[in-house]
C-alpha positions, 0 to 999 in steps of 0.5 A: 500500500505504501509504494502505491501511495507513492506512485500516485503521489509522484503522479501528481507531482508530475501533474503539477509540474505540467501545469506550470509548463502550460502556464508558460504558454498560455497566451490569454488571462496571463495574469490568472494563470500566473496565480494558478502556477503560484497555488500550484508550486505551493501544492507541489511542495506539500506533495513532495513534503508528504513523499518524504514523510510517508518514506521515513514513516513505519509501514505498518504504523502509518494510518492511509485511509485519509491520505488516500481520501485527498490525494484522489481530491488533489488529483481532480483539482490538478486535472481540472486546473490543466484542463482550463490552463491549456484553453488559454494557450490558443491563439483564437478570439474564441476567449474573448467571447468567453471571457466571462465564463472563463473568469468564473472558471478561474475563481473555482479553480483557486478556491479548489487549489486552496482547498487542496493546500488546506487539505494537505496541510491538515493531512501532514499534521495529521501524520506528524501528530502535531500537538497543535492540531492533536491535543490529547486525543481530542478534536483536530481542526476541520479539513475543507475536504470533510467541511460538510461531514465533520465526523470523518475528520475526527474518526480519522483523527482519533484512529490515526492517534490510536495508532501513531500517537503517543500513550495517553494520547491513544487513550484519549483517542480511544475515549473519544472514539467510544463516545464517538460511537455510543448510541450512533449507528452511522458513526459506528459504520464510520469507525468500522469502514475506516479501519478502526478495529486494527488500531484498537487491538493493536492497543491491547497489546499495550501494557498499560491497564489504562490503555487496554480498557480504553480499547475494550470499552471502545470494541465493546460498543462497536460489536453490537451486531453479527457484521461487526463481530465478524470484522473482530474476528477477522482481524484476529481479534479472538486470540488477543481478547483471550490473551488479555483476559488470562494475563490481565489485572482484575480490573482490566478483566472486567471489561474484557469478560463483558466484551466476550459475552457481548461477541458471544451473543451477538454471533454464536459462531464466536463461541467455538472460538474462545472455546479454542482459546481456553477461556472457560476454565479461567471463567469457572476459576473467577467465579469459584475464588470467593466460594469455600466449601469442603466439597470445592477446596481440599489440597488433595482434591486440589492436587488430583484436578490438577495431575488430571488437567495435564493428563487431559492437556497431553491427551488433547495435544495428541489428539489434535496434533497431526505431527507424529508423537515421537517427533522432535517438533511434537516434543517441543510443542508439548513441552511448550503447552505444559509450560503455558499450563503451569505458568497459569496456574502460578498466574492463578496464585497471583490472582487469588491474592490479588483478588483478596485485595480488591473491593467487594463490588469490583469482585461483585462486577467481574463475577457478574460479568463472567456469568453472563459470560458463560451465560452467553458462550454455552447458548446451545454449544454442547462442547462448551456445557461440557467444559462447564460441567466438567470442571465443578461448574455445577457446584460453583453455579449452585453455590452462587445462586445460593448466595447471590442476588440479583444479576448474578443470580439471575446469570447463574440460571441463566447458565444453568438453563442453557447447559439443561436445554443443551441436555434435553436435546442431546441425549449422550450430553444428558445420560454422561452429565446429569446423574440425578445422584451426583452432588454437582447435579443435586446441588444445582436441583436443590437451588432451582427449585428452591427459587421456584418456591421462595422467589417472587419475581417471574425474572428468575422463576420462570429460567428456573421452571424452564430448567426443572422441564428441560430435565424432566426425563432426569428425574425418578419416580420419587422426586415428588417434590418437583412435581409439587413444586411445579403444581403450586406455580400454576395458581401463581398470580403471574400469567407466564410463571404459570404457563411455564410451569404448565408446560414443564409438567407437559414434559414430565408426562410426555410419551418420550419420557419413560417414567410418564406414567409414574408421573402422571400417578404422582400428579394424581395422588397429589391433587385427585383428593382436593378436586372440585367438579365444575362445569365450564363451557367455551374453553380455548383450543389454543389455551388447552394446547398450550397449557396441557400438561397432561394428555391421554394419561389419566386411567380408568380407575382414576376417571372412576374414582373422580367419577361423574358430577351431577346436574345439580353439582354442575349448576351450582358449581357453575353459579359458584364460579360466576359469583368468584368472577372467574373466566377462561382466559380466552373464548374459543370453541372446544374440540372433541376429546378421545375417550379418558382423555385428561387435560389440564387448562389454566383459567384466571378470576378477576383477582388475577388468581389462576385456576386449573381445571380438569376435562374428563370425557365422561359426560363431557364433566369439567372438574376444577382440581385445586392444589395448595400453593 
């Protein structure tokens, strides 16, 4: 690119000399032509100085976007000047008749040449990073080229400062880019198009924590959609971000983890890239730094895990390396990987000491960001979910769900929900990891049930209920407290909570669940005695389909035990329902049911409380099933 720019500038210098020669041959408007020659001579000197500056600057440190744009405008100005001056050397009377027009054209050429000179001055001050024009990474003077759109000149100046400026100026310029991009899609697009990503990634390599934070904040603001995240990935940003996360102090790790979470959220393809960079284990370690438990921290256990990790690393090296195991290169590679591992152990020890010195709010913010990163990285990704569960991730998440509140607890719930969702769709993963007797799984299930029962916020209850529903196939028949917790939520004042509870119950009695009969019997035993028969009309097909949690699951014995309602009972119960103000959620015509079909539908009364009704196709009788919440 540097050689191409030099060639273009040399062409412009030759064009300027041609204009000067044409002025010497002019026979009309000589005064105006000499004024053009003076401006062109000045312009040629600036072009020559620009060539020297480009030649002396390192190729990788040169920011060429404004150079290309300004050189193109200067070329147009010189071509127009050459064309106009060339008309003045004709020995005819024609120029006398068009003299007024030529005077106007000369005025335009003067303006163009003066603007080109000002553009070159601005460009040279940008390359030299003149303190008079760039003050602490602040706004530069606007060149005539960008007078109608000053944003592009600001973007050029900030990017050039980040790429070529001093450290403090780089930090200020990166912060200004963040300010410029926040809440403005057009400015973000301009920063990306004008090559703002590579200088920011380069700034990540700087040893200054302030510079690293400024660069990460800018990247976070820019990485707000899939296309821009792909641009960061294409510029080899994932390895740099992962390396910075592993090796930086805690105050730098907080925004870095936030950036990782956002990139994984906007572009799911980034998940594997970060997984390959081994960021899952450091995230889990940061989550576990405040957790003190006999199950998690024992010297023997830690030592065992460390040896196991080394053996696993050796296996991975042999598995993924295509080089022959006995080769010298492979041996060096293996030793290098092991050195990296033990350096990581030393780093973890130093990190724990640093962690204990940090303020509680800083530690809380970092753990919150780590939990969100795990949530976004684990979304529909089996390999990352396996990594989390293999590294005591369930125990860490369970402890955090127990101790923490607010956003950190919510992020842990969402991470568990993503892992449970993956287990629902991947039988191999479910069978290998989700054993109900496993301490980690047991701890997570207990915390999910606690949140369902004790939390009053649907924000926390819904992911916990969904997680239980996703894990419906792992629960044995004796786990009746799980079903009982879901049944209680059918009476929640929040419609969404009751809906999710009904959907979760449906997964327990779905024929795909090999214990569906046992779960069906548990549901019947838990609520059959408290049934109140009730005649209900106008049940919605959509509501019945949405809130169906039992289908084709009621035995003849249960139906006989429940018995049909008499006409008098139905009339009395219908009147009682009307007095209480209960009504169905929607009104549609009912659809026919097969014999012995058991269907549960939610209704809501005037006070907002939910009720659940059971339709048994014997005399088309509706019976209200009441459970104590």
